C-alpha positions in Angstrom: 3.3 56.0 -51.4 3.8 52.4 -53.1 7.1 51.7 -51.1 5.1 52.7 -48.0 2.1 50.1 -49.1 4.6 47.3 -49.7 6.9 48.1 -46.4 3.6 47.8 -44.3 2.5 44.7 -46.3 5.4 43.1 -45.2 5.3 44.0 -42.1 2.0 43.1 -41.8 3.2 39.6 -43.6 6.1 39.3 -40.5 3.4 39.9 -37.6 1.0 37.4 -38.8 4.1 35.1 -39.7 5.0 35.5 -35.6 1.4 35.3 -34.7 1.2 31.5 -36.3 4.3 30.6 -35.4 3.6 31.5 -31.6 0.3 29.8 -32.1 1.5 26.3 -33.8 4.6 25.7 -31.7 4.2 22.7 -29.3 2.6 23.9 -26.0 5.4 21.6 -23.9 8.5 23.3 -25.7 9.3 25.3 -22.2 8.3 22.3 -20.0 10.4 19.8 -22.1 13.5 22.4 -21.9 12.4 22.1 -17.9 12.3 18.2 -17.7 16.0 18.2 -18.9 17.2 20.6 -16.2 15.4 18.8 -13.7 17.0 15.7 -14.2 20.4 16.5 -13.5 21.8 17.2 -10.2 24.8 19.3 -9.6 26.8 20.0 -6.2 26.3 22.9 -4.1 28.6 24.6 -1.8 26.2 25.7 0.6 22.7 24.9 2.0 20.4 27.2 0.1 17.2 26.2 2.3 16.0 29.2 4.0 13.1 28.5 6.4 13.0 29.3 9.8 10.0 28.0 11.1 9.6 26.3 14.5 6.2 24.6 14.3 6.3 20.8 14.3 4.9 17.8 11.8 7.5 16.9 9.6 9.5 13.6 10.6 12.6 11.9 8.3 14.1 8.7 8.4 16.8 8.1 5.9 18.8 4.9 4.4 21.6 4.8 1.9 21.6 1.0 1.6 20.0 -2.3 2.7 17.0 -0.4 1.3 14.1 -2.0 0.2 11.0 -1.3 -2.4 8.4 0.3 -0.2 6.0 -1.7 -2.2 6.7 -4.8 -2.3 9.2 -4.9 0.6 11.8 -7.0 -1.5 15.4 -5.8 -1.2 17.0 -3.3 -4.2 19.6 -2.0 -5.1 21.5 0.9 -2.9 20.1 4.0 -3.4 19.6 7.0 -1.0 16.2 6.9 0.3 14.4 9.1 2.5 10.8 8.6 4.2 9.0 11.5 4.9 6.4 11.4 7.2 3.8 14.6 7.9 2.2 14.2 11.6 0.4 17.5 10.9 -2.9 18.1 10.2 -2.0 20.1 7.3 -1.0 18.9 3.4 2.7 19.9 3.1 4.0 21.0 -0.9 7.0 22.3 -1.9 8.8 20.6 -0.1 12.9 20.9 -1.1 15.6 19.0 0.5 19.8 19.4 1.2 21.8 16.9 1.7 25.6 16.6 2.6 28.0 13.1 2.2 31.5 12.8 4.2 34.0 10.2 3.1 35.0 9.1 6.9 38.6 8.6 5.7 39.8 11.3 3.6 37.2 13.7 4.6 36.2 14.8 1.2 32.1 16.6 1.4 29.9 16.9 -1.1 26.4 18.7 -0.7 23.3 18.4 -3.1 20.1 20.0 -3.3 17.1 19.6 -5.0 13.5 20.8 -5.2 10.8 17.9 -4.5 8.7 19.2 -7.5 5.5 16.9 -7.5 5.6 15.8 -3.7 3.0 16.6 -2.1 2.1 14.9 1.6 -1.4 14.7 2.9 -2.1 14.5 6.6 -0.8 11.9 8.8 0.7 10.1 5.2 4.2 8.5 4.8 5.7 8.7 1.9 9.6 7.5 1.0 11.4 9.0 -2.3 14.3 7.7 -3.5 17.5 9.3 -5.6 17.6 7.1 -8.0 17.5 8.2 -11.5 14.3 6.7 -12.1 11.1 7.7 -13.4 7.5 8.1 -11.7 6.5 9.7 -9.0 8.9 9.9 -6.0 12.1 9.1 -8.0 14.8 11.8 -8.2 18.2 12.2 -10.1 21.5 11.2 -8.6 25.6 12.1 -9.5 26.2 8.7 -10.2 29.8 10.3 -10.2 29.1 11.1 -6.4 31.2 10.4 -3.2 28.6 7.7 -2.6 29.0 5.9 -5.9 32.8 6.1 -5.9 34.2 6.2 -3.1 34.9 2.7 -1.3 34.9 4.3 2.6 32.5 4.5 4.7 30.1 8.0 3.7 27.9 9.7 6.2 25.0 11.5 5.0 23.4 14.7 7.0 19.7 15.1 5.7 17.5 18.5 5.8 13.8 18.6 4.1 11.9 21.6 4.4 8.4 22.4 3.4 7.0 26.1 3.9 5.4 26.5 7.5 6.9 24.0 9.0 10.7 23.1 10.9 12.6 21.4 8.7 13.4 17.6 9.6 16.7 16.3 9.4 18.4 12.5 9.6 21.2 10.7 8.9 22.2 8.0 6.8 25.4 5.7 6.5 27.2 3.9 3.6 29.5 1.0 4.6 33.0 0.4 2.8 32.2 -0.5 -0.5 30.6 1.1 -3.7 27.3 -0.3 -3.0 25.1 -3.7 -3.5 22.9 -4.2 -5.7 19.6 -6.4 -5.4 20.6 -10.4 -6.5 
């Protein structure tokens, strides 16, 4: 009987310890892990977007060079920028993007997929996002070793942006020869 009481006491102490540990560990431990993984971008072999909607309302325009800051209108270093316009009367969220880049000389192709976490387009709103490894709203990761950054040749971009309930919007952009400009 004495062994059972000691064993029960040990189990109770273990349970109290686990409960205390679970309730006192930082609440953002999962979020911190998610932030780390969402700051990386990995090439994909095919387009995972599966949106069959025919409802119009999303329009995109892209640029891969000669970029300007949307706030100051000043020149900024080259990056993939996508300007999205919501021409509908409904809010758009849960957005995602798939883009491919093709080296026009070698034919090499790289493709990327990214969930646009936190991006919401209100009715008739226009927003520009950048793939520049920047921080804050509207900035998303890019692969600094991609064709865009490493190829000396022209690189064609094809872009698809999707949001539930609306037809995906497509756009194109071109990087001319060289590896990019920096604002000067």
